[in-house]
C-alpha positions, -999 to +999 in steps of 0.1 A: -090+364+434-080+328+428-058+311+454-037+280+446-016+257+467+018+244+456+017+219+428+019+182+436+037+159+411+014+131+399+031+103+379+011+083+354+015+047+343+023+051+306+029+028+277+063+029+260+088+012+238+114-016+242+150-010+250+161-036+225+151-020+192+119-001+197+100+018+171+098+056+174+063+070+168+043+101+170+027+094+203+003+112+226-008+091+256-026+097+289-034+064+306-053+076+337-085+093+327-098+106+361-082+127+389-098+136+422-091+167+443-098+176+479-119+206+487-089+229+492-075+250+464-046+232+449-028+222+417-015+190+402+011+184+375+001+155+353+029+140+332+021+131+296+039+106+274+043+124+240+068+135+215+047+165+205+057+200+214+021+213+210-014+202+219-047+217+227-068+217+259-104+225+266-125+226+298-161+216+294-191+235+306-192+253+340-158+238+350-141+269+335-153+288+366-133+268+391-108+247+371-079+258+348-053+239+328-021+249+311+005+228+292+041+225+301+068+220+275+103+222+289+130+203+270+118+167+269+093+172+297+056+172+287+029+178+313-004+195+322-009+217+352-045+214+365-055+239+392-088+241+411-102+267+434-115+259+469-149+242+469-171+256+496-202+239+483-218+209+499-216+184+470-188+171+448-183+190+416-169+176+383-158+187+349-140+172+319-108+184+303-104+175+266-067+171+255-061+169+217-029+161+199-016+139+170-052+133+159-060+118+193-084+132+219-081+122+256-109+130+281-098+135+317-125+137+344-118+161+372-137+157+405-134+178+436-147+171+471-171+195+487-181+198+524-203+167+523-186+136+537-174+118+506-150+091+494-138+093+458-118+064+442-100+064+409-103+043+389-135+026+401-132-005+378-105-028+366-105-055+339-073-075+344-064-103+321-065-139+333-028-139+339-033-114+368-016-081+375-010-054+401-037-027+403-035+006+420-064+028+432-062+063+445-087+073+473-095+109+479-117+115+510-126+140+537-135+113+562-116+083+576-121+050+558-114+013+558-108-010+527-129-041+529-125-071+505-133-107+509-118-119+476-093-148+479-079-139+445-072-102+452-046-096+478-035-062+492+001-051+487+022-047+519+014-010+525-009+019+518+008+051+507-004+087+512+005+108+482-010+139+497-030+151+527-063+138+514-053+112+489-041+076+496-028+050+471-037+014+477-022-015+457-036-050+452-023-080+433-049-099+412-040-136+410-041-156+378-075-170+370-071-207+363-107-210+353-121-207+317-148-184+332-145-148+341-149-137+377-160-104+393-154-090+428-157-058+447-134-038+470-155-016+494-142+016+509-163+027+539-163+053+566-167+037+601-196+059+609-213+050+576-212+086+565-196+078+531-186+049+510-173+039+476-165+007+458-142-007+431-153-035+408-128-060+394-138-082+364-111-106+355-112-126+322-110-163+322-082-183+306-098-183+271-083-173+237-051-152+237-057-115+241-026-092+240-023-070+271-005-040+255-018-015+280+013-016+301+049-027+301+064-014+269+076+022+271+081+047+243+116+058+233+126+095+239+121+117+209+147+145+207+133+179+202+146+198+171+149+236+178+156+246+142+161+232+107+178+247+077+181+236+040+205+247+013+177+243-013+139+246-007+107+255-025+089+285-011+063+273+013+080+239+017+110+247+039+127+222+061+105+232+091+077+211+074+098+180+082+096+187+120+060+198+123+046+163+133+024+163+102+032+138+075+008+155+051+031+185+049+065+181+033+099+197+028+108+199-009+139+212-026+136+239-052+115+228-082+140+242-106+166+215-107+185+221-139+217+237-125+248+215-126+254+222-089+218+214-078+231+184-058+243+180-031+216+195-009+224+200+027+197+196+054+207+205+090+187+198+122+197+216+154+186+199+186+171+219+214+193+201+240+225+181+236+217+144+236+229+110+228+214+096+195+204+059+191+185+061+158+167+083+134+136+078+112+131+093+077+095+094+066+093+101+028+063+119+013+032+098+013+018+109-021+041+111-052+077+100-054+096+132-063+123+138-038+125+103-022+161+102-009+187+081-027+224+085-018+229+105+014+258+112+037+249+117+074+271+139+096+268+151+132+281+180+152+289+172+188+286+196+217+313+222+219+324+216+183+320+240+153+325+214+126+305+184+115+320+149+113+309+121+090+288+094+106+280+072+076+268+069+040+233+055+034+214+047+001+177+050+006+172+038-030+143+062-037+121+041-014+087+054-005+087+034+028+097+049+061+133+041+070+150+038+103+188+041+106+202+028+139+237+028+154+255-001+171+264+022+199+248+055+209+263+086+193+272+107+223+267+144+229+250+154+196+240+190+190+231+189+153+225+163+126+232+170+089+221+151+058+240+157+026+216+145+000+235+136-031+207+122-052+169+119-051+140+106-072+122+127-098+124+142-132+156+156-145+183+154-118+157+145-092+148+163-060+150+160-022+118+158-001+109+147+034+076+144+053+091+140+087+125+135+102+127+122+138+156+115+162+155+092+192+172+079+224+162+044+235+143+041+267+164+022+293+134+013+315+121-018+296+118-055+303+144-077+286+123-104+268+154-127+265+146-137+300+118-158+286+124-162+248+150-177+226+155-148+202+143-113+194+111-125+176+098-138+210+083-167+191+098-196+212+102-200+249+136-208+262+142-244+271+132-252+307+109-222+313+083-231+339+051-216+350+068-204+381+094-186+360+065-168+341+047-160+373+079-142+386+079-118+356+064-084+364+058-073+328+021-083+320+025-082+283+053-107+280+040-127+310+007-132+293+022-142+259+047-166+275+020-183+295-001-191+264+031-204+246+039-226+276+004-241+275+006-247+238-025-225+231-008-194+216-024-186+182+008-189+161-008-191+126-006-156+110+008-141+142+042-157+138+055-162+102+086-163+082+086-136+055+106-141+024+126-114+005+114-100-028+132-078-053+120-042-053+096-041-082+113-010-096+144-030-104+126-055-127+104-027-141+135-009-153+150-040-171+116-052-184+106-016-194+072-020-177+054-005-148+065-020-114+046-049-100+034-052-063+051-040-032+027-060-010+038-096-016+040-102+022+006-098+037+005-106+074-031-115+079-032-091+108-056-062+112-051-032+135-073-003+146-062+033+144-043+044+174-043+009+189-008-001+201+008-026+178+036-047+191+058-064+164+087-086+175+113-090+147+139-118+146+174-116+130+173-093+100+209-097+088+210-059+084+182-060+058+158-030+057+122-038+066+091-018+070+053-022+075+025-008+054-009-005+071-035-001+044-071+009+048-089+007+015-122+020+030-120+054+014-155+065+003-153+083-030-116+076-032-086+052-033-072+041+000-040+026-013-021+058-005-047+080+011-057+054+036-023+041+044+008+046+065+042+030+067+066+023+096+102+010+097+109-023+115+141-033+132+153-064+150+136-067+184+105-051+199+088-025+177+060-005+191+037+013+166+006+034+172-008+036+136-026+067+124-050+046+104-067+013+107-062-015+082-045-047+071-007-050+076+019-059+050+056-065+055+079-047+030+111-068+026+128-059-006+165-065-015+186-070-046+198-102-029+163-116-027+174-150-041+198-157-013+184-135+015+172-155+045+135-154+055+129-132+086+107-143+115+082-116+125+058-120+153+027-098+155+020-100+193-009-077+191-035-066+165-063-089+154-059-120+132-078-115+100-061-142+080-056-146+043-059-173+016-027-184-001-027-212-027+007-223-015-004-227+021-042-234+019-065-258+001-098-249-015-116-267+014-102-241+038-116-211+019-149-207+038-133-211+072-106-185+066-131-161+051-156-165+079-129-159+105-120-125+089-124-096+113-115-068+089-137-055+061-111-066+035-094-099+028-062-109+009-062-137-016-027-148-029-019-168-059+014-175-074+013-145-098-016-124-086-029-109-053-064-096-046-076-074-018-113-070-020-142-066+005-151-096+026-187-093+017-180-094-020-161-127-016-189-141+006-216-132-019-198-142-051-169-165-044-178-200-033-143-212-043-115-188-036-089-210-052-108-211-084-110-173-084-073-167-078-064-194-103-081-173-130-062-141-120-030-162-118-036-174-154-042-139-167-010-126-152+011-156-162-002-157-198+005-120-203+040-124-190+045-154-213+031-135-242+057-108-236+085-133-235+093-129-199+092-167-193+113-174-225+140-149-215+141-157-178+125-123-169+094-135-150+084-112-121+089-126-087+065-099-075+028-105-079+003-084-098-018-066-072-055-059-077-075-040-051-108-023-046-115+015-050-145+037-045-138+062-073-133+061-110-140+027-127-108+008-132-072+019-136-036+008-135-006+026-121+027+018-104+025-014-083-012-020-087-044-022-106-076-008-090-113-017-095-144+001-084-164-018-058-194-017-082-175-040-106-166-066-080-199-085-082-185-099-115-148-097-108-152-120-077-170-146-098-145-170-113-168-180-142-175-145-152-138-135-150-131-163-175-158-151-199-179-119-200-158-099-175-123-109-185-116-077-205-114-053-175-086-071-155-068-082-186-068-046-199-056-031-166-029-057-161-020-051-197-013-014-188+012-025-162+029-048-187+031-023-216+067-023-228+078+013-230+085+033-251+091+007-278+054-005-277+039+024-258+047+056-278+024+086-277-010+075-289-006+039-278-016+041-241-050+025-247-038+004-276-009-018-269-023-030-236-052-044-255-030-067-275-027-086-241-064-082-235-072-099-268-047-126-261-063-134-227-098-131-241-092-155-269-070-179-248-100-183-225-121-194-255-140-162-259-148-144-292-123-116-299-137-081-291-125-069-325-145-097-341-176-099-319-184-064-307-215-051-325-209-017-341-242-014-360-249+018-341-219+033-360-229+017-392-203-011-392-204-048-386-175-049-362-142-032-354-123-049-382-146-034-408-145+001-392-107+000-391-102-012-426-127+013-440-114+042-420-077+037-421-068+016-452-094+031-474-087+067-463-049+061-462-046+080-429-015+079-407-019+055-378-014+083-353-043+103-366-069+076-360-089+085-329-106+051-323-081+031-301-097-002-311-092+006-348-056+014-340-053-020-323-063-040-354-029-042-371-011-052-339-035-081-334-033-091-370+004-096-366-004-122-339-031-138-360-009-141-390+026-148-377+017-169-347-016-186-356-011-190-394+026-193-399+033-209-365+058-183-354+044-186-318+073-167-303+068-137-325+056-113-299+079-128-273+109-120-295+095-086-304+092-076-267+127-089-260+141-069-289+124-038-275+138-045-241+174-049-253+173-021-279+182+015-269+151+037-265+145+060-294+146+097-289+111+105-302+077+088-303+077+088-341+111+070-342+098+045-316+070+036-340+094+032-369+118+011-348+089-012-340+082-019-377+119-028-382+119-051-352+088-069-364+104-075-398+136-087-382+118-111-359+094-124-386+122-125-412+096-110-436+093-077-455+062-063-439+065-028-453+033-032-475+013-042-444+027-013-423+021+012-451-015+001-455-020+008-418-003+041-418+026+030-396+052+040-422+034+073-431+049+107-426+028+127-400+031+158-379+002+158-355-004+171-320-030+152-300-040+141-265-030+108-250-031+115-213-016+148-222-011+167-255+021+160-274+034+164-309+039+132-329+063+136-358+076+113-386+092+131-415+091+118-451+128+112-448+125+092-416+097+070-431+116+064-463+148+056-445+130+030-424+114+014-456+149+014-473+165-002-442+140-030-441+142-037-479+180-037-477+177-069-457+161-087-486+135-104-465+107-121-486+073-105-487+044-124-470+025-148-493-008-133-480-027-101-478-020-098-441-039-065-437-072-084-441-068-112-416-094-115-388-100-140-361-126-158-382-104-160-413-074-176-398-084-211-412-088-195-447-052-181-445-039-215-434-056-233-464-047-205-488-073-218-513-088-201-543-121-183-541-153-202-549-180-178-560-215-179-546-246-157-546-250-120-537-280-099-529-280-061-530-305-038-514-294-001-518-260+001-500-264-033-483-248-064-496-253-100-485-232-129-497-241-166-495-221-197-504-189-177-511-158-196-500-122-187-492-129-149-492-111-129-465-125-094-475-147-076-499-134-044-515-161-019-525-153+006-553-170+035-569-155+033-604-118+030-596-120+045-561-118+022-531-146+034-508-152+006-483-137-027-471-155-055-451-143-089-439-179-098-433-204-116-456-232-090-449-225-053-446-237-018-456-213+004-475-212+040-462-205+053-498-221+048-531-205+020-552-207+002-585-180-025-582-171-051-556-141-075-555-137-105-533-102-109-520-085-142-513-060-149-485-031-145-510-044-112-522-060-125-554-092-106-563-123-119-580-149-094-593-184-098-579-213-097-604-238-073-590 
């Protein structure tokens, strides 16, 4: 039968949060990692700093025979009870307890004295920072002992304290190390009869580069325990309990059927286990997808002893995907329940309500006040007159260490302390520009953090603006780390303590509609590692290699005026001798596409950048807020010369996807078409041959894409929507640019078309969007382009269901097509003076000259024709009797059909018969 003595409380030194404005986190911390017991049977209660209600414990090996452990959860109290049986053996025995929670595993070594004379000391080594600190050791012995030290820089505290019959606590103060070199010393613990001994080693760092000492001094806030949660609407399997399970991968979600007129408001009620004061709450939205992100919410509370709820405040989360903290100027006293009345949320139809986690906190009152040393909440400047003696008098090692480096002028301010400017939320401009939203990550910090390493962020005056952090780890083998490898945390004025669940680079999210007038916010990353970044507005090309070589993370941010890259460091080192030259290319791509769309002309340029990042899946793609590129493509995409030439299509194409103006130029069937108008514009603006002109299609039996498109679509008179080759579908849209801009000099044509689409109400169907586009083009060009659009099947009746990232019916009726033609003709615009349907990149000069055809020679070999010395020809029409069977804009081609007549076509449409 096991016999146990009464339990002995054993307090731990634990890390926590600031009392000014700390950050609530999912924490699970045990700082001391070894505990020693005397030979007698006894128990110890080990307090744990955590806001979890559950965790797992395991005892390794043979320790289960003599050691047991059980968790304690009682209100806000969290602890472990460790019990050991009496040890009658001669030697010390040991085991390890594994404690797991919040994705963290702590190992605690348990040692118990035997009969043999022994002295145990815990811990047996210390590594204080150069600034010095107090250390505490616990000595468990079954013999008497003396402490012996001869170190002039380690001084005993005034007294020893016995915490139990066989355990004594000794405290020492380690002085500041004024040397640049580290130093090591030993404290000996010896029995006078030399029957037993132990020793403690102390290795103190020298006064070198700043290293944050976050191991002590900042305590966590107190997370309130929720006993139950209820929702007025929920999807089966996604009840409100999923928002209090300490797992952000599981979510509460309102009912998927949201068509009822009374779907909103949705009421979410959280009942606390114990009545408590409330200082702030944190809403964590779902991390994947945006359905259910809160918008307008009313927050109510029920106080102790009351049956009804009272309104606390209204809050608009604006459908944000970032974690949001709502704080109160004064604690809300005696709270029993908190209720959210969700009035609107993001998603299709009316929207939904969803929540990954909801947390409630009381501030921890036992924290150091940094205003003793610093001028403001960012802790970025010492108060006037602060001396070394003032700093020495501070007991908090974290702030003491930081203040000392500032006083000496050696604190690494670059990247750690910066002012962050406000940006508009990209969704706002995306809505008015009818595009995908641009980047959310315009404020990189240049700071990298490891998973579960404590991150201390000091935030200056926020002027009540909402802030958050994103910590992004793109290292996702076989995947995309933008979401899967990331986490977000709200920031508030003062000291924010975060223990991130993933490693990665850190970005500040500072978005507001008042971005033009909002003040920059000073944010100080007092911990984490400096990774740096390259910014064309801050750095010169000569600084590139230094910044890149100083990077400590696997990834590095490069910022231009319009574009932002996050690619692996090794790719930059291997392929990018000049980072400025590289980002200048991406800046130019992004700027030129926006100018082509008329965003510059109409004062709609995006203040947010275009974001490009690495992935380890797929090839390349674009989605909200970003474009993504497989690591295997980056050998070329980090080479500035190649991005300007052979590799320009990929990024221009993906950036084009973000810029597609919808639905007016991105109706069903146009997803991989209209973005390539921008790709062609970039490709040719950089001096490259157009893909439509230069891509060899001999394997398909065509000279190039122009020839294939004309022979497939114009010859066969098929509706544009029925063409399966997206590059053939692209041809007429690029021809409009070639003719109207390059030939007629209407260089603002597409700028004005885009603006008309942006300012015209969206059509109710895809077919009507296509017809509306033809009308807008005619209005902008002040030309009757109906013949052109009819040739390309854009004014053809069609009823066709096909796939374009999902199957959908595309319908234009005969009546709708004719009404559009009639509406255009009613404006009495003149017809073009040219056969616009035959223009190509190479024939632009011919259209400008508009000269008559000069005949040359022709050679025929079967179906193949070769023309020499023919001038001013834009296309050859091939007939079998009176049936048009093939069209080519090239001087050498092979007809896919038998023929007996060929006509050369001039720019003005005049035809000259070829003598075969």
